[in-house]
N, C-alpha and C positions, 0 to 999 in steps of 0.2 A: 445532433449531439450524440454521436455514436455510443459513448460510454454510458449514456443514460438509457440505452436501448436494451439493457439486460433486465429480465424478470427474475428477481432473486428469490430463492427459497429462503425466507427469513427464518433463521433458527433462533427462536427465543429460548436459549438453552437453559442454563442455570438450574440444574437439579443438583443441589448441594448436599454435603454430608451433614450440614447443620440441621437441627430439629426445627419443626414448625412451631406455631403458637399464635398468640394474639399480637396484632399490630395496630398502631394508630398513626394516621397521617394528619399532622397538624399543619394547616396551610394559612398563609397570609399573602394575598395578592392585592396590593394597593390599587392596581389598575382596574379591578373589578368592583364596580359600585352597585349595579342593579342585581337583585336576587337571581341566582342561577344555580346549577348543580355541578358538583365535581364528582367524578366516579372513576373507579378502576375496574377493568375487566380482565379475567384470567380463566384459564382452563383447569378444571378438576376432572381428570379422566377424559371422558368424551363430552362433558358438559361445560358450558360457558357460565361462569359465575361473575356477579357484579356486586360491588359494595359502593355506596354513594353517600353524599351528604349535601345539604343545601349550603350555598355560600351566602352569608349575610355580612354586608359591609366589608367584603373582601376576605372574610375569615371562614374557615371550614374545618371540620374534624371528621375523618372517615375512620371507622373502626371495623375490624374483621379478624378472622383467623385463617391461617394457611397451614397446609400440611408440610410444606417445605418452602424455603425462600426461592423467589423467582423474579425475573425482570418483567415488568408489565408497563403498560401505558396508563398514565394519569390524564384524564380528559377534563377539559373545561370548555364548554361550547364546542367550537370547531378546532381548538388548539389542543396539543398534548405534549407531555414530557415523559421521558422514560425514567422510571424509578425502580428500585429493588424493594419488593415486599419481603420483609423479614421481621421477626419478633422485635418489639421495641417501639419507640416513638420516632417516626420519620418526619423531618421538618421540610417544608416547602415554602420558601420566602422570596418575594419579588416586589420591587418598588413599582412595577407596572404589570406585565402580563406573564402568563405561565411559561412561555418560551424562554424568558430571561430569569427564571427562578433558580435559586441556589438550593440544592437538595443536600440534606445532611441528617444527622441525628443517630444513624445506625452505621455499623462498620462498612457494609457494602456500598451504601449511599455516599459515605465519605470518600471511599475509593473512587466511585464513579464520578463524583464531583471534581476530584483531582484530575481525572482524565478529561472531563469537559473543559476545565480551565486550560489545560495544556493545548486542547484542540481549538480553542475559541477563535484565534486569529484565522486559521484556515477555514473554520466553519463560517465565519463572516465573509470570507472571500467566496466560498461556494454559494452562499445566499445571494451575494451580489451578482455572481455569474448567472444564476437562475433568473434573477430579475432582468438582467441585460438580455438574456435569451427570450424570455417571455414578452418583453416590451418591444422586441424587434418586429419589423413588418414582415409580411409574408414574402415580399420580394427579397428582403435581407436574408431570411431563413433559407431561401433557395440559392443564395449566392455561395459558391464553393469557398471563396475567400473568407466569408463570414463564418461558415461552418468550420473551416480549418482553424480560425482564430479561437472560436469557442472550444473546440476540441483541445487545442494546445493549452489554453488556460485551465481547462478541466483536468488534463493529464498532470499539469504542474501542481495543482492543488491536491490531487489524489496522491501524488508522490510525496508531497509534504506531510499529508495526513498519515501515510503509511510509516514514514520515518518517526513521527511522534508516537504512533501506536506501538511501534517496535520498542522505542525508548521506555514507554510506560510498562510494557510487558516485562522488559528486562529489569526495571527498577522495582517492580511489584510482583514477585514470583509467588507470593503466598495468598493472593486473593483470586477468587474465581472470576472477578471482573476481568482479569488479564486473559483468562481462558475465553470469556465471551468476546473480548476484543479480537482475539486470535481467530475465533470462529467466523467473525465478520470482517476479517482483515482484507480479503480480496474476493472478487467474484470467482476468479479462477486461480487459486493459490499455486505458487511455485514451491515444490517440495524443498528445494535447496534453501529457500528463504524462510519458510514457516517451520520446518522441522527443528532447527536449532532453537527457535523461540519456544516451541512446545517442550523441548528437552530441558530448557532452563526453568520451567515451572516447578513448584514444590511437589513432592510425592503425594501429598494430600490432595492437591488440585488435580494432578494427573490420574489419580486413582478414584476420583469421584465418578459418578455415572456419566456425566457429560464429558469428563476427561477421557474415559475409556471409549466413548462413542467417537470423540475427535481422533483418538489414536487409530481407530479402525478406518476412519475416513482418510487419515494421513497415509495409511498403507495403500489405499486406493489411488491417492494422488501420486504416490511413488510408482505404483504399477503402471500408471498412464503418463509418465513423464516422457518428454521427447527423447528418443533413442531406445525406449523400451519396446518389447514385442507386445502388441495390443492383446489384452486379455480376450480369450475366446468366449463367445456367448451364442445362444440360440434363442430366438423369439419368433412368434408367429406373425405372418404377414396379413394383409387385409382379407385374404381368402382362407385364413386359418391354417396355412401350411407353415411348417417349421423351417426357419431360415437360419443357417449357421454363418457366422462371420467368416469362418475358414473357407467357405464356398467361394469367396471373392479373391482368394489368393491368386497371385499372378497379375493383379490389377492395382492401380492406385485407387484407393477407396476413401471417400470423405464420409465418416460417420457423423451424421447431422442430427443433433438432439434439438427437437422443436415440439410444438403443439399447436393445434388449431386455435386455441384460446389465447395464444401468445402473440400480442400485437407486434413486438419487435421482430419476432420470428417471421411473421407474414411480410413485414417490410423488407427483410433480408432475402426472402425466397426468390424474388426476381433475379437477384445477383447470383444465387446458386443455380437457378435455371439457365441463366446466360452462360455460366462457366461449364455447366453440364453439356449444353448443346455444342459449345465450342470444342470440348475435349473428349466427348464420349467415344469418338472413333480413334482416340489416341491412348487407349488402355486406361481410361479413367471412368469411374462411376460413383454414384452416391448411394448410401444406405441410410434412409431416414429412420430415426428412432423417436417415436412420439410419446410425450408425457401427457396424453389426453386422459381425461377422467373416466372412471368406470361408467359404463352405459352410454359412452359418448362416441361409439364407433361411427355413427352416421355423420357427426360433426367432423371427425377425423378424415373420413373418406371424401366428404364434401370439400374440405379445404385442399386435399390432395388434387382433386379435379379442377377446382376453381383456380388454383395457383399454377397448374400445369406441371406438377412434380412427377415427371415420367421416369421414376426410378423405383427401386424396391423399398417398401416401407414395412416396418415391424413395430409392434407395441403389445404390452400386456394390459394396457388401459388401466394402470394403477396410479395415474397422476404422478406426484413426486415420489411415490414408492416404486416406480418403475425399476425392475431388478437390474437392468443394464445401466440405467442412470446411476444407481447406487454403486454398482460395480466400478463405474468409471468416475466416481466421486463428483458427479455433476450436481451443482448447487444453484445454477442459474442457466437460463436458456434465452436466446440461442447459444449453443456451444457446439464445437465440432472438433474432430480429430482426423488428421490426414495420414493415411497409412501408405507405405510403400508396397510394392508387389510381394515382398517377403513378410508383410505384416508388421513392420516396424513403424512406430509413430514418428513421423518426420516433421509434423507441425501441429499446432492445436490453437483453437480459438482464433482462427483467421477468417475475417469477414471483409465485406466491401472490396476495395481495390487490392487489399493484401492477398485475398484468396486468388484473384486472377494472376497477380504477379508471381505467387508461389507456383501455381500450376504451369504458367509459362516457363518458369525456370526449370521445372522438372520434366515437362512434356514436349517442349518445343525443341526440335533437333538443332544442334549447334553446327555451324558450318565447319 
């Protein structure tokens, strides 16, 4: 399931212009009979904070205070639901379990419930797709026909969800929920698609802290659109030497964003190796940019050697704060950008067979 192979930088955004204060979460989950605990976890600065309450006969009441409204996860046992913590009384009601709960009581949660209702049909389809995939045998999962069938269904559901999300954003320009939906609209957003949606938001939403951060990211997406000249950068390689992107001018270059800890990246690496070996003598190379964690240089280098990645690698070892990743608006990995010899971006986010086909198109001499 190739589209599930992205490791996403989950932005729990929502730093709003509203004031913080006291909140109460009043819940009733008819499907929960035995005593257990409900809790929310959220970050205050660099600290993780938790508020909780016991569930008795399906009912609970969590109380706390927040500095500013934010989207968080409400947990009950191994299940969770996203809610907005904001001043007031938040209601969580379900005839059975948490996943099926209706969230309301406060403005942002009313808006978010509206979105969930709009998405319910496609969400159910995605849940069924996951069940079908997980229940398949190992033999089925290795079948190309099965994989293509799953991918086709997944792509159709994602397209349906994007259409609904765009409708919600357009119909609800005054709520920060729309900004949050836009931030999570796509792993690799297309500027021409998301820019008009952002422009349609109210001034208050766009001028919020999260709105300004998204506008900055949007500028990065525009700068790395297909047809643009790739932004210049310099970062150190495994030996500590500075490597400039411009030093690769004159060749086709695949800027490959990955990390040793990224499972999907490691799954894709053999495909990149295969294409590198096939086309390295035809004016093509790869430049790896790693999002490995601080103090993880050994893991980074070990992965390079183990996977046979015989090309130049750079990193500042800042995890998701990698300066090049931020410059290129990278929010998920693996992700890549294919550059022409003059530095123009000719393709992006191409993996699997698509990478080989694109390189064949560009690098194989035509009769």
